[in-house]
C-alpha positions as CSV (number, residue, x, y, z in Angstrom):
1,M,-2.9,-4.9,-19.0
2,T,0.2,-2.9,-18.1
3,T,1.7,-2.8,-14.7
4,K,0.9,1.0,-14.5
5,T,-2.8,0.3,-15.4
6,L,-2.9,-2.4,-12.7
7,V,-1.4,-0.2,-10.0
8,N,-3.8,2.6,-11.0
9,D,-6.7,0.2,-10.6
10,W,-5.4,-0.7,-7.1
11,F,-5.5,3.0,-6.1
12,D,-8.9,3.5,-7.8
13,K,-10.4,0.7,-5.8
14,W,-9.1,2.2,-2.6
15,D,-10.4,5.6,-3.6
16,K,-13.8,4.2,-4.0
17,G,-13.7,1.9,-0.9
18,D,-14.1,-1.1,-3.2
19,F,-11.5,-3.3,-1.4
20,P,-13.3,-6.6,-2.1
21,E,-12.5,-6.0,-5.8
22,L,-8.8,-5.3,-5.4
23,P,-6.8,-6.8,-8.3
24,I,-4.9,-9.3,-6.1
25,A,-4.0,-13.0,-6.5
26,E,-5.3,-15.7,-4.2
27,N,-1.7,-16.1,-2.9
28,F,-1.3,-12.4,-2.4
29,R,1.3,-11.3,0.2
30,H,1.5,-7.9,1.8
31,T,4.5,-6.9,3.9
32,S,4.7,-3.6,5.8
33,P,6.3,-2.3,9.1
34,F,3.3,-4.1,10.8
35,G,4.3,-7.5,9.5
36,T,3.3,-9.8,6.7
37,I,-0.2,-10.9,5.7
38,D,-0.4,-14.1,3.6
39,G,-3.3,-14.8,1.3
40,K,-6.1,-12.7,-0.3
41,K,-8.7,-13.9,2.2
42,A,-6.6,-13.0,5.2
43,Y,-5.8,-9.5,3.7
44,L,-9.4,-8.8,2.8
45,D,-10.6,-10.0,6.2
46,L,-8.1,-7.7,8.0
47,V,-9.3,-4.7,5.9
48,R,-13.0,-5.6,6.6
49,D,-12.4,-5.9,10.3
50,N,-10.5,-2.5,10.4
51,K,-12.3,-0.4,7.9
52,D,-11.8,2.8,10.0
53,K,-8.0,2.4,9.5
54,F,-8.0,1.3,5.9
55,L,-10.8,3.3,4.1
56,G,-11.4,7.0,3.6
57,Y,-7.9,7.9,2.2
58,T,-7.0,10.2,-0.6
59,F,-3.8,9.5,-2.4
60,E,-1.2,11.9,-3.9
61,I,1.1,9.9,-6.2
62,H,4.5,11.5,-6.4
63,D,6.6,9.1,-8.5
64,G,6.2,5.8,-10.1
65,I,8.6,3.3,-11.8
66,Y,6.8,0.7,-13.9
67,E,8.4,-2.4,-15.4
68,K,6.9,-5.5,-16.9
69,D,6.4,-7.5,-13.7
70,R,6.9,-4.9,-11.0
71,A,6.5,-1.3,-10.0
72,C,7.5,1.1,-7.3
73,V,5.2,4.0,-6.3
74,R,5.9,6.8,-3.9
75,Y,2.8,8.5,-2.5
76,T,1.2,10.4,0.4
77,A,-2.0,9.0,1.9
78,R,-4.3,11.3,3.8
79,Q,-7.2,10.3,6.0
80,G,-9.2,13.2,7.4
81,E,-7.4,16.4,8.3
82,D,-4.9,15.1,10.8
83,F,-3.5,11.8,9.4
84,R,-0.8,11.7,6.7
85,L,1.5,8.8,5.7
86,D,4.3,9.0,3.2
87,V,4.7,5.6,1.6
88,S,7.0,3.8,-0.9
89,E,5.6,0.5,-2.2
90,W,6.9,-2.2,-4.4
91,Y,4.3,-4.1,-6.4
92,Y,5.1,-7.6,-7.9
93,V,2.7,-8.6,-10.7
94,K,1.9,-11.9,-12.4
95,G,-0.5,-11.7,-15.3
96,S,-3.3,-9.2,-14.5
97,L,-3.0,-9.5,-10.7
98,I,-0.8,-8.2,-7.9
99,E,0.9,-11.1,-6.1
100,E,2.9,-9.1,-3.6
101,I,3.3,-5.7,-2.1
102,V,6.2,-4.6,0.1
103,A,5.4,-1.2,1.7
104,Y,7.9,1.1,3.5
105,Y,6.7,3.9,5.8
106,H,7.3,5.2,9.3
107,I,4.9,4.1,12.0
108,G,6.0,5.8,15.1
109,E,8.3,8.1,17.1
110,I,12.0,7.9,16.5
111,R,13.7,6.3,19.5
112,Q,16.0,8.6,21.4
113,E,19.1,6.7,20.6
114,R,18.3,7.1,16.8
115,E,17.8,10.9,16.9
116,L,20.3,13.0,15.0
117,R,22.3,15.4,17.0
118,R,22.5,19.0,15.8
119,S,25.4,21.3,16.5
Protein backbone atom coordinates (compact mmCIF):
# COMPACT_ATOMS: atom_id res chain seq x y z
CA MET A 1 0.00 0.00 0.00
CA THR A 2 1.38 3.43 -0.90
CA THR A 3 1.51 6.29 1.57
CA LYS A 4 -1.00 8.21 -0.57
CA THR A 5 -3.44 5.28 -0.49
CA LEU A 6 -3.04 4.99 3.28
CA VAL A 7 -3.66 8.72 3.85
CA ASN A 8 -6.68 8.58 1.52
CA ASP A 9 -7.99 5.67 3.61
CA TRP A 10 -7.55 7.82 6.75
CA PHE A 11 -9.73 10.59 5.25
CA ASP A 12 -12.24 8.06 3.89
CA LYS A 13 -12.72 6.58 7.38
CA TRP A 14 -13.30 10.06 8.82
CA ASP A 15 -15.76 10.90 6.02
CA LYS A 16 -17.79 7.82 6.92
CA GLY A 17 -17.47 8.29 10.71
CA ASP A 18 -15.71 4.92 10.86
CA PHE A 19 -13.05 6.03 13.36
CA PRO A 20 -12.68 2.59 15.06
CA GLU A 21 -11.22 1.33 11.75
CA LEU A 22 -8.63 4.09 11.27
CA PRO A 23 -5.38 2.65 9.84
CA ILE A 24 -3.28 3.44 12.91
CA ALA A 25 -0.68 1.43 14.80
CA GLU A 26 -1.07 0.35 18.43
CA ASN A 27 1.73 2.80 19.34
CA PHE A 28 0.04 5.63 17.39
CA ARG A 29 0.91 9.16 18.48
CA HIS A 30 -1.03 12.31 17.56
CA THR A 31 0.38 15.77 18.25
CA SER A 32 -1.63 18.95 17.71
CA PRO A 33 -1.92 22.41 19.29
CA PHE A 34 -4.01 20.66 21.99
CA GLY A 35 -1.11 18.40 23.00
CA THR A 36 0.01 14.82 22.37
CA ILE A 37 -2.05 11.65 22.62
CA ASP A 38 -0.06 8.43 22.95
CA GLY A 39 -1.51 5.09 21.91
CA LYS A 40 -4.28 3.89 19.62
CA LYS A 41 -6.62 3.10 22.52
CA ALA A 42 -6.19 6.55 24.10
CA TYR A 43 -6.81 8.25 20.74
CA LEU A 44 -9.92 6.21 19.89
CA ASP A 45 -11.29 6.68 23.44
CA LEU A 46 -10.85 10.45 23.10
CA VAL A 47 -12.69 10.47 19.77
CA ARG A 48 -15.46 8.24 21.16
CA ASP A 49 -15.93 10.55 24.15
CA ASN A 50 -16.00 13.67 21.93
CA LYS A 51 -17.82 12.55 18.79
CA ASP A 52 -19.51 15.94 18.43
CA LYS A 53 -16.08 17.56 18.00
CA PHE A 54 -14.49 14.88 15.80
CA LEU A 55 -17.22 13.58 13.49
CA GLY A 56 -19.33 15.17 10.78
CA TYR A 57 -16.56 16.91 8.88
CA THR A 58 -16.07 17.28 5.17
CA PHE A 59 -12.54 17.62 3.87
CA GLU A 60 -11.15 19.62 0.98
CA ILE A 61 -7.62 18.44 0.21
CA HIS A 62 -5.51 21.27 -1.23
CA ASP A 63 -2.02 19.75 -1.48
CA GLY A 64 -0.20 16.56 -0.67
CA ILE A 65 3.41 15.45 -0.69
CA TYR A 66 3.83 11.68 -0.51
CA GLU A 67 7.07 9.85 0.16
CA LYS A 68 7.79 6.23 1.06
CA ASP A 69 7.40 6.54 4.84
CA ARG A 70 5.80 9.95 5.31
CA ALA A 71 3.39 12.43 3.80
CA CYS A 72 2.27 15.99 4.33
CA VAL A 73 -1.28 17.06 3.50
CA ARG A 74 -2.84 20.53 3.59
CA TYR A 75 -6.61 20.61 3.82
CA THR A 76 -9.67 22.49 5.02
CA ALA A 77 -12.04 20.67 7.36
CA ARG A 78 -15.63 21.91 7.64
CA GLN A 79 -18.23 20.91 10.20
CA GLY A 80 -21.70 22.34 9.69
CA GLU A 81 -22.08 25.80 8.18
CA ASP A 82 -20.09 27.78 10.74
CA PHE A 83 -16.92 25.83 11.57
CA ARG A 84 -13.86 25.71 9.34
CA LEU A 85 -10.30 24.67 10.13
CA ASP A 86 -7.27 24.97 7.85
CA VAL A 87 -4.80 22.20 8.65
CA SER A 88 -1.38 20.95 7.61
CA GLU A 89 -0.52 17.46 8.85
CA TRP A 90 2.53 15.25 8.67
CA TYR A 91 1.86 11.50 8.58
CA TYR A 92 4.60 9.04 9.53
CA VAL A 93 4.02 5.52 8.26
CA LYS A 94 5.39 2.08 9.03
CA GLY A 95 4.19 -0.80 6.89
CA SER A 96 0.49 -0.35 6.22
CA LEU A 97 -0.28 1.75 9.32
CA ILE A 98 0.10 5.35 10.41
CA GLU A 99 2.39 5.54 13.45
CA GLU A 100 2.33 9.26 14.01
CA ILE A 101 0.57 12.44 12.93
CA VAL A 102 1.76 15.95 13.69
CA ALA A 103 -0.99 18.50 12.98
CA TYR A 104 -0.62 22.26 12.61
CA TYR A 105 -3.60 24.62 12.85
CA HIS A 106 -4.76 27.76 14.62
CA ILE A 107 -7.00 27.18 17.66
CA GLY A 108 -7.88 30.64 18.90
CA GLU A 109 -7.67 34.37 18.73
CA ILE A 110 -4.36 36.06 18.09
CA ARG A 111 -2.97 37.66 21.25
CA GLN A 112 -2.84 41.44 21.09
CA GLU A 113 0.96 41.54 21.36
CA ARG A 114 1.20 39.26 18.28
CA GLU A 115 -1.13 41.30 16.04
CA LEU A 116 0.45 42.94 12.99
CA ARG A 117 0.41 46.71 12.82
CA ARG A 118 -0.89 48.31 9.66
CA SER A 119 0.25 51.73 8.46
